[in-house]
C-alpha positions as CSV (number, residue, x, y, z in Angstrom):
1,X,0.2,-0.2,-0.1
2,X,1.0,3.7,-0.4
3,X,0.0,6.9,1.2
4,X,-0.5,9.7,-0.8
5,X,-1.8,12.4,1.5
6,X,-0.5,12.9,5.0
7,X,1.5,15.8,7.0
8,X,4.4,13.8,8.2
9,X,7.1,17.3,7.9
10,X,7.3,18.5,11.1
11,X,7.1,22.3,12.2
12,X,5.3,23.5,9.0
13,X,1.8,22.9,10.0
14,X,-0.9,21.6,12.3
15,X,1.2,17.9,11.4
16,X,3.6,16.6,13.2
17,X,5.1,19.0,15.5
18,X,9.2,17.3,15.9
19,X,11.0,14.9,14.2
20,X,10.2,11.8,16.9
21,X,6.2,12.3,15.7
22,X,7.8,12.7,11.8
23,X,9.6,9.2,12.6
24,X,6.6,7.5,14.9
25,X,3.9,8.6,11.6
26,X,6.5,6.3,9.6
27,X,6.9,4.0,11.8
28,X,2.9,3.7,11.9
29,X,2.9,3.3,8.3
30,X,5.5,0.8,7.6
31,X,3.8,-1.5,10.1
32,X,0.9,-1.4,8.4
33,X,2.3,-2.6,5.2
34,X,3.1,0.6,3.2
35,X,5.9,0.7,0.8
36,X,6.1,4.2,-0.4
37,X,4.5,7.9,1.3
38,X,4.4,10.8,-0.1
39,X,4.4,13.9,2.2
40,X,1.8,16.9,1.6
41,X,2.5,19.4,4.3
42,X,-0.3,22.3,3.6
43,X,0.8,25.4,1.5
44,X,-1.4,28.2,1.5
45,X,0.6,30.7,-0.5
46,X,0.2,34.7,0.4
47,X,-2.5,33.5,3.5
48,X,-0.2,30.7,6.0
49,X,1.9,27.9,5.8
50,X,3.7,28.7,3.4
51,X,5.6,26.1,2.3
52,X,7.7,26.0,-0.8
53,X,9.8,24.2,-1.9
54,X,13.0,25.4,-0.4
55,X,11.5,25.5,2.9
56,X,10.2,21.8,3.4
57,X,13.6,20.4,1.4
58,X,16.2,20.4,4.5
59,X,13.3,19.0,6.8
60,X,12.8,16.0,4.4
61,X,16.1,15.2,4.2
62,X,16.6,15.5,7.9
63,X,13.9,13.1,7.7
64,X,15.5,10.6,5.7
65,X,19.3,10.6,6.9
66,X,17.2,9.5,10.4
67,X,15.6,6.8,8.5
68,X,18.5,5.4,7.1
69,X,20.1,5.7,10.5
70,X,17.6,4.0,12.0
71,X,17.6,1.1,9.3
72,X,13.8,2.3,8.2
73,X,12.5,0.3,4.8
74,X,9.4,2.2,3.4
75,X,10.0,4.6,0.9
76,X,9.5,8.4,1.8
77,X,8.5,11.2,-0.8
78,X,8.6,15.4,-0.3
79,X,4.9,16.7,-2.1
80,X,2.6,19.5,-0.7
81,X,-0.9,19.7,-0.2
82,X,-2.1,23.3,-2.4
83,X,-4.8,25.3,-1.3
84,X,-5.7,26.9,-4.4
85,X,-5.2,30.7,-3.5
86,X,-4.4,33.4,-5.9
87,X,-0.1,33.0,-5.2
88,X,-0.6,29.3,-5.7
89,X,-0.8,30.3,-9.4
90,X,2.9,33.0,-9.3
91,X,4.1,29.8,-7.5
92,X,3.5,27.3,-10.0
93,X,4.6,29.5,-13.1
94,X,7.7,30.0,-10.9
95,X,8.0,26.4,-10.0
96,X,8.3,27.3,-5.9
97,X,5.6,24.3,-5.6
98,X,6.7,21.3,-4.3
99,X,4.5,18.5,-6.6
100,X,4.0,14.4,-5.4
101,X,7.3,13.2,-6.0
102,X,8.8,16.6,-8.0
103,X,6.2,15.0,-11.1
104,X,3.7,17.4,-12.7
105,X,1.0,16.0,-10.1
106,X,-0.1,18.9,-7.9
107,X,-2.3,18.0,-4.6
108,X,-4.8,20.8,-4.5
109,X,-6.8,21.5,-1.8
110,X,-10.0,23.7,-2.4
111,X,-10.9,26.9,-0.3
112,X,-13.5,25.4,0.8
113,X,-14.4,27.8,4.5
114,X,-16.6,31.0,2.5
115,X,-15.0,33.2,5.2
116,X,-12.1,33.5,3.4
117,X,-12.1,35.6,1.2
118,X,-9.6,34.3,-1.9
119,X,-10.9,36.3,-4.4
120,X,-10.9,33.7,-7.0
121,X,-12.7,31.6,-8.8
122,X,-11.8,28.2,-7.9
123,X,-13.0,26.7,-11.5
124,X,-10.7,29.3,-13.2
125,X,-7.8,28.4,-11.0
126,X,-8.1,24.4,-11.8
127,X,-7.7,25.2,-15.6
128,X,-5.2,27.0,-15.3
129,X,-3.0,24.9,-13.3
130,X,-4.0,22.3,-16.3
131,X,-2.9,24.7,-18.3
132,X,0.5,25.5,-17.2
133,X,1.2,21.7,-17.7
134,X,0.4,20.5,-14.4
135,X,-1.7,17.4,-13.5
136,X,-4.2,17.6,-10.8
137,X,-6.0,15.4,-8.1
138,X,-8.0,17.2,-5.6
139,X,-7.7,16.3,-2.1
140,X,-11.0,15.0,0.0
141,X,-13.6,16.2,-2.5
142,X,-16.0,15.1,0.2
143,X,-15.7,17.3,3.1
144,X,-16.1,20.9,0.8
145,X,-19.3,22.2,1.1
146,X,-19.2,23.4,-2.6
147,X,-19.7,19.9,-4.0
148,X,-22.4,18.9,-1.1
149,X,-24.3,21.8,-2.4
150,X,-23.8,20.7,-6.0
151,X,-22.6,16.8,-6.3
152,X,-22.1,17.7,-10.4
153,X,-19.5,19.6,-9.3
154,X,-17.7,16.4,-9.7
155,X,-18.0,15.5,-13.1
156,X,-17.1,18.8,-14.4
157,X,-13.7,18.7,-12.9
158,X,-13.4,15.4,-14.3
159,X,-14.9,16.7,-17.1
160,X,-11.5,19.0,-17.3
161,X,-8.7,16.1,-16.3
162,X,-8.6,16.3,-12.2
163,X,-8.3,13.0,-10.7
164,X,-10.0,12.6,-6.6
165,X,-8.8,11.6,-3.3
166,X,-10.9,10.3,-0.4
167,X,-9.5,10.3,2.9
168,X,-9.6,6.5,4.6
169,X,-11.1,8.4,7.8
170,X,-13.8,9.7,5.9
171,X,-15.2,6.3,4.3
172,X,-14.4,5.1,8.3
173,X,-15.6,7.3,10.2
174,X,-19.9,7.6,10.3
175,X,-19.6,10.5,12.7
176,X,-19.2,13.2,10.3
177,X,-22.9,11.8,8.5
178,X,-22.4,14.1,5.8
179,X,-19.0,13.6,4.0
180,X,-19.0,9.1,5.2
181,X,-22.1,9.3,2.8
182,X,-21.4,11.5,0.2
183,X,-17.5,10.3,0.2
184,X,-19.0,6.4,-0.4
185,X,-21.3,8.0,-3.0
186,X,-18.1,8.7,-5.0
187,X,-17.0,5.7,-4.2
188,X,-19.9,4.3,-5.8
189,X,-20.7,6.4,-8.5
190,X,-16.9,6.2,-9.0
191,X,-15.7,9.4,-9.0
192,X,-12.4,8.4,-6.6
193,X,-9.1,7.4,-7.8
194,X,-7.5,7.4,-4.7
195,X,-7.7,6.4,-1.0
196,X,-5.4,8.0,0.9
197,X,-4.6,9.1,4.5
198,X,-5.1,12.5,5.5
199,X,-2.7,11.6,8.5
200,X,-2.0,14.4,10.7
201,X,-0.7,12.1,14.6
202,X,0.9,9.0,15.4
203,X,-2.1,8.0,17.6
204,X,-6.2,8.4,17.5
205,X,-8.0,8.6,14.3
206,X,-5.9,10.5,11.6
207,X,-3.2,7.7,11.5
208,X,-0.9,6.9,9.1
209,X,-3.2,3.5,8.4
210,X,-5.0,2.3,5.6
211,X,-5.2,-2.1,6.0
212,X,-8.3,-1.3,7.6
213,X,-10.1,0.6,4.9
214,X,-8.6,-1.9,1.9
215,X,-9.7,-4.2,3.2
216,X,-13.2,-3.5,3.2
217,X,-13.0,-1.8,-0.3
218,X,-12.0,-5.1,-1.3
219,X,-14.7,-6.9,0.1
220,X,-17.6,-4.5,-1.5
221,X,-15.9,-3.6,-4.9
222,X,-13.2,-5.9,-5.3
223,X,-9.0,-6.9,-4.8
224,X,-8.6,-5.0,-8.2
225,X,-10.7,-2.1,-6.9
226,X,-8.4,-2.1,-3.8
227,X,-5.5,-2.3,-5.5
228,X,-6.4,0.4,-8.3
229,X,-6.7,2.8,-5.0
230,X,-4.2,2.2,-2.7
231,X,-1.0,0.6,-4.2
232,X,-1.5,1.0,-8.2
233,X,-2.3,4.9,-9.0
234,X,-0.8,6.1,-6.1
235,X,2.0,4.5,-7.7
236,X,1.6,6.3,-11.4
237,X,1.6,9.3,-8.8
238,X,5.6,9.1,-7.9
239,X,6.3,7.8,-11.6
240,X,4.3,10.7,-13.2
241,X,2.2,8.4,-15.1
242,X,-1.2,8.0,-15.8
243,X,-4.2,7.5,-13.2
244,X,-6.4,4.8,-14.1
245,X,-10.2,5.6,-14.3
246,X,-13.2,3.2,-13.1
């Protein structure tokens, strides 16, 4: 299994805060059977968490050095979760964004808080990212008010060439009922191309574990679908390949 969305780099966002936290998160992932993991720190240009590639690389290298010292086998890759603010487009043009494993794949977060006045049209922003030659995978659409209000958004984004990543916690946790229902509806309708953890901690509910949801999806949709979502398509992201839709 491969996790393509988590917050392992320490001290840069609301995820891991220390090197110890980062290593413990990686150990949880390795114990769960993961072979690869991409760290996707929040990147919100012009607002907060202004984590460009130059900021993240030294921390990434420090973690890799510690992994070598502890003889850890899991492969660790750098990326970020890019909020589509107006400055995000500038950063992409300037090559400042840490894309997924330095590929053309960008994990994009849609501005979801209506109190944040970004003065940007999300659809136009996505089109611009694609026009710049990047490939877009949209992080956790099941959480966005825009999708809850207009399910047709997904088909429009798909028509542009976007792909979708659903959080494992949305599928597993019925306490957030609306997100849970929408996540499973997306699964049924084929609007899911990758399942990832969005882990922020090494303890609690938001950890780097995919084994549980892998087994559930395998039972509901078959082994090939579970593998597509948590092995094959994630590997294609790492290798700058083309994702397979259902």
